[in-house]
C-alpha positions as CSV (number, residue, x, y, z in Angstrom):
1,M,-72.8,63.4,126.3
2,T,-75.8,64.4,123.9
3,S,-77.3,61.8,122.1
4,S,-76.9,61.9,119.0
5,G,-78.4,60.2,116.4
6,F,-74.9,59.6,115.0
7,E,-75.9,57.1,111.7
8,P,-73.0,54.9,110.3
9,G,-74.2,53.8,107.3
10,T,-73.1,50.3,105.7
11,P,-69.5,49.8,105.0
12,P,-68.4,48.8,100.8
13,A,-70.2,46.3,99.4
14,D,-67.8,42.8,99.7
15,A,-65.2,45.0,102.1
16,D,-62.1,43.3,102.8
17,D,-60.4,43.7,105.9
18,H,-58.2,46.2,104.2
19,V,-61.4,48.3,103.1
20,L,-63.5,47.4,106.4
21,A,-60.3,48.9,108.6
22,T,-60.5,51.8,107.2
23,W,-64.6,52.4,107.2
24,L,-64.6,51.7,110.7
25,A,-61.3,54.3,111.6
26,E,-63.2,56.8,109.3
27,T,-66.7,56.5,110.9
28,A,-65.2,56.4,114.5
29,G,-63.9,59.5,113.7
30,R,-67.2,61.0,112.1
31,R,-68.6,60.0,115.4
32,L,-65.7,62.0,116.9
33,L,-66.0,65.3,115.3
34,E,-69.5,65.1,116.6
35,V,-68.8,64.8,120.4
36,R,-66.0,68.1,119.8
37,A,-69.0,69.9,118.5
38,E,-71.3,69.0,121.4
39,G,-69.8,71.9,123.5
40,L,-68.5,69.8,126.5
41,E,-64.7,70.8,127.6
42,G,-61.9,69.2,129.3
43,K,-62.4,65.6,131.0
44,E,-66.6,65.3,130.1
45,L,-65.1,65.9,126.4
46,K,-62.8,63.2,126.5
47,D,-64.5,61.0,128.3
48,A,-67.0,61.3,126.2
49,G,-65.3,60.4,123.1
50,D,-63.3,58.0,124.6
51,A,-67.2,56.1,125.3
52,A,-68.5,57.2,121.8
53,A,-66.0,56.2,119.9
54,H,-65.5,52.6,121.8
55,A,-69.1,51.9,122.1
56,L,-69.8,52.3,118.0
57,L,-66.3,50.0,116.9
58,M,-67.7,47.7,119.3
59,R,-71.2,47.2,117.3
60,L,-69.8,48.1,114.2
61,V,-67.3,45.0,115.0
62,A,-69.9,42.6,115.8
63,E,-72.0,43.5,113.4
64,H,-69.6,43.4,110.3
65,R,-67.3,40.5,111.6
66,P,-69.1,38.7,114.2
67,E,-66.9,35.8,114.8
68,D,-63.7,37.9,115.4
69,A,-62.4,39.1,118.3
70,V,-61.8,42.8,119.4
71,L,-58.8,44.1,121.9
72,S,-60.0,47.9,122.6
73,E,-58.6,50.1,124.8
74,E,-61.8,51.0,126.4
75,G,-63.0,47.5,127.3
76,K,-62.6,44.9,129.3
77,D,-59.5,42.3,128.0
78,D,-61.2,39.2,127.3
79,K,-58.1,36.5,127.4
80,A,-61.2,34.7,124.6
81,R,-58.8,36.6,122.6
82,L,-55.0,34.5,122.8
83,S,-56.8,31.8,121.2
84,A,-59.1,33.4,118.6
85,E,-58.0,33.4,114.8
86,R,-58.7,37.0,113.8
87,V,-58.1,39.5,116.6
88,W,-59.2,43.8,116.4
89,I,-56.9,46.4,118.2
90,I,-58.4,49.5,118.8
91,D,-57.8,52.7,119.9
92,P,-61.1,54.8,120.0
93,L,-59.0,57.9,120.3
94,D,-56.0,57.6,120.0
95,G,-54.0,61.3,122.0
96,T,-57.9,62.4,123.7
97,R,-56.3,65.0,125.3
98,E,-55.5,67.1,122.4
99,F,-59.0,66.0,120.7
100,S,-60.4,68.3,124.2
101,E,-58.7,71.0,122.9
102,P,-60.1,72.3,119.5
103,P,-58.7,72.8,116.7
104,R,-56.2,70.4,117.8
105,D,-55.8,67.9,114.6
106,D,-53.5,65.7,116.7
107,W,-55.7,63.5,117.6
108,A,-56.1,59.8,115.8
109,V,-58.8,56.8,115.9
110,H,-56.6,53.7,115.3
111,V,-58.0,50.2,114.1
112,A,-55.9,46.6,113.3
113,L,-56.3,43.5,112.6
114,W,-54.1,41.2,114.5
115,Q,-54.4,36.9,112.3
116,S,-52.4,34.1,113.3
117,T,-50.4,32.5,111.2
118,E,-48.2,29.7,111.4
119,E,-45.1,31.5,113.1
120,G,-47.6,32.8,115.7
121,G,-50.0,35.5,113.9
122,T,-49.4,39.5,112.6
123,L,-51.1,42.8,112.0
124,V,-52.9,42.5,108.5
125,A,-54.7,45.4,108.2
126,G,-54.4,48.3,109.9
127,A,-55.6,52.1,109.5
128,V,-55.0,55.1,110.8
129,A,-58.0,57.9,110.3
130,Q,-56.9,61.7,111.1
131,P,-60.2,63.2,111.6
132,V,-59.6,66.5,111.2
133,L,-56.9,66.0,108.4
134,G,-59.9,64.0,106.1
135,E,-57.0,61.9,105.9
136,T,-57.1,58.0,106.7
137,F,-54.0,56.1,106.1
138,N,-54.5,52.3,105.7
139,T,-52.7,48.9,104.7
140,G,-55.0,48.8,101.1
141,N,-53.8,52.0,100.0
142,P,-50.3,51.5,101.4
143,P,-49.4,55.6,102.0
144,I,-46.5,56.2,99.2
145,V,-43.8,58.3,101.6
146,P,-41.8,60.7,99.7
147,P,-38.2,61.4,99.7
148,S,-37.8,63.7,102.5
149,T,-37.5,67.2,102.5
150,S,-35.5,68.3,104.9
151,E,-32.0,69.1,105.3
152,R,-32.0,67.8,108.7
153,P,-33.4,64.3,110.0
154,R,-36.5,65.0,112.0
155,I,-38.0,63.0,114.8
156,A,-41.2,63.1,116.5
157,V,-41.5,64.1,120.0
158,S,-44.9,64.8,122.7
159,R,-45.7,68.4,123.8
160,S,-44.0,67.4,127.1
161,R,-40.9,67.9,127.6
162,P,-38.9,65.1,125.4
163,P,-37.0,62.0,127.0
164,A,-33.4,63.3,127.8
165,F,-32.0,60.2,125.3
166,V,-34.0,61.7,122.1
167,Q,-32.7,64.8,123.3
168,A,-29.6,63.0,122.8
169,L,-29.9,60.7,119.9
170,A,-31.1,64.6,118.0
171,E,-27.9,65.7,119.1
172,E,-25.8,62.8,117.6
173,M,-28.0,62.8,114.5
174,G,-27.9,66.7,114.0
175,A,-31.4,66.2,114.0
176,E,-34.3,68.7,114.8
177,L,-37.3,68.0,117.2
178,V,-41.0,68.0,116.0
179,P,-43.6,68.0,118.9
180,M,-46.9,66.7,118.8
181,G,-49.8,64.8,120.3
182,S,-50.9,61.2,119.8
183,A,-48.5,58.3,119.2
184,G,-50.7,57.4,116.1
185,V,-50.1,60.5,114.4
186,K,-46.5,60.9,115.3
187,M,-45.8,57.2,113.7
188,M,-47.9,58.7,110.6
189,S,-45.7,62.1,110.4
190,V,-42.9,60.2,109.3
191,V,-45.7,58.5,106.5
192,R,-46.0,61.7,105.7
193,D,-42.7,63.3,105.5
194,V,-43.4,65.8,108.8
195,A,-40.9,63.7,110.0
196,D,-38.7,61.2,109.7
197,A,-38.2,58.9,113.3
198,Y,-40.2,58.2,115.9
199,V,-38.6,56.4,118.6
200,H,-40.3,56.0,121.7
201,A,-39.7,53.9,124.8
202,G,-42.0,55.6,128.0
203,G,-44.4,52.8,128.1
204,Q,-47.3,52.1,125.8
205,Y,-49.9,49.1,124.9
206,E,-50.4,47.2,121.7
207,W,-53.5,49.6,121.0
208,D,-51.4,52.6,120.8
209,S,-49.4,51.3,118.1
210,A,-51.0,48.2,115.9
211,A,-52.6,50.6,114.1
212,P,-49.8,52.6,113.1
213,V,-47.5,50.1,112.6
214,A,-49.5,47.9,110.3
215,V,-49.6,51.0,107.8
216,A,-46.3,52.8,108.5
217,R,-44.9,48.5,107.6
218,A,-47.4,48.9,104.1
219,A,-45.4,51.9,103.6
220,G,-42.3,50.4,103.7
221,L,-41.4,52.4,106.9
222,F,-38.4,50.5,109.7
223,T,-40.6,49.4,112.6
224,S,-38.9,47.2,115.7
225,R,-38.7,47.3,119.4
226,V,-35.8,50.2,120.5
227,N,-33.4,46.9,120.9
228,G,-33.9,46.0,117.3
229,D,-36.7,42.8,117.9
230,E,-39.6,42.3,116.0
231,L,-42.5,44.5,117.0
232,V,-45.2,41.2,118.3
233,Y,-49.2,41.7,119.4
234,N,-52.0,39.6,120.6
235,Q,-49.9,38.8,123.8
236,D,-50.9,38.0,127.0
237,D,-49.2,41.2,128.7
238,V,-50.5,44.1,126.1
239,Y,-47.9,46.1,127.5
240,L,-45.4,47.0,124.9
241,P,-43.4,49.5,126.2
242,D,-41.4,50.8,123.4
243,L,-40.7,51.1,119.2
244,I,-39.0,52.6,116.1
245,V,-40.4,53.7,113.7
246,C,-38.4,55.4,110.5
247,R,-37.5,56.0,106.8
248,P,-35.4,52.5,106.9
249,E,-32.0,55.3,106.0
250,L,-31.9,55.7,109.9
251,S,-32.9,52.6,111.7
252,E,-29.0,51.5,111.1
253,Q,-27.9,54.8,112.8
254,I,-31.1,54.7,115.1
255,L,-30.0,51.6,116.9
256,A,-26.3,51.6,117.2
257,F,-26.7,54.5,119.3
258,I,-29.3,53.2,121.9
259,A,-27.4,49.8,121.5
260,E,-24.9,52.4,123.1
261,H,-26.2,54.9,125.2
262,G,-29.9,53.0,126.5
263,T,-33.2,54.4,127.4
264,D,-32.5,55.6,130.6
C-alpha cells in the first residue's frame, strides 16, 4: 500500500457519541476511497483497505475516547472489553469483495458503541457509512423510513445464491429477492426503501451487525434473532450468526414462517 499522507482532521467540537460515530465512519470511508484509487487490485486491494481503515479507526478512537474498549473485526479480541463500561464495535470494511470491485458501491464502514447497563448492556450509538453513495446513516439523526414504494415485499439477499429458506420465505410472502453486497448495505437497504427485509442465518459476527442494527432500531425498524430473541452484543463469544431486520409490519409473518420451517 502506498503512503497517502491522509489527514483525518478532528471531529466537530464537543462531539457526542452519535456525532463521533458518524465522523469516525465517514473518515474511514474517505480513507478507503483513497486506498481504492491507488491502483491495487484483488487481494492486495482487499488487504490494504482492511488494514488502512482498521489502523485509522483504532488510532482515532484511542485519541478521542481513550477510556473506551474496542472490538474490531481486524484486531485482536481483548477480553478486557467484557468488564468495560463502553465498547466500540467496529467493522472497518464491511463488504471487502465489493470494495475490491470498483465501481461497486455496496460496501460500508460500521462504527457502533455498546454501553453497559443494569440489565447487561445495549447499543447506544452507531453509524454506517456508504462512501461511494456519500451517505452515512446514523443514530444521531435517525433516518426516516419512507412508506414502501413496492407493491411486493422485497428481501435483500447476498449476491451469490440465497439460502433455500429465504427463497421459500419469499415465495410464501410473494416477495422478490434483491441481491447486493455487504451485510450493512443490506440492512441499510431497508432504511432506504430499497428492500423491506433482510433475513440472515448463514453466520456473522457482532461487528457485522452492531452498527446497522443500532441505526435500524433508531429508524423504527424491527430487529431480532431469527427465533425472535433480542440481538445482544459485547459477548464473550462474538459469533452472532443470524438476524432479522425488517419493516415492523412484516415481522410476525417472517418469524412465524421461520418458527414453522426453520432455516436449514
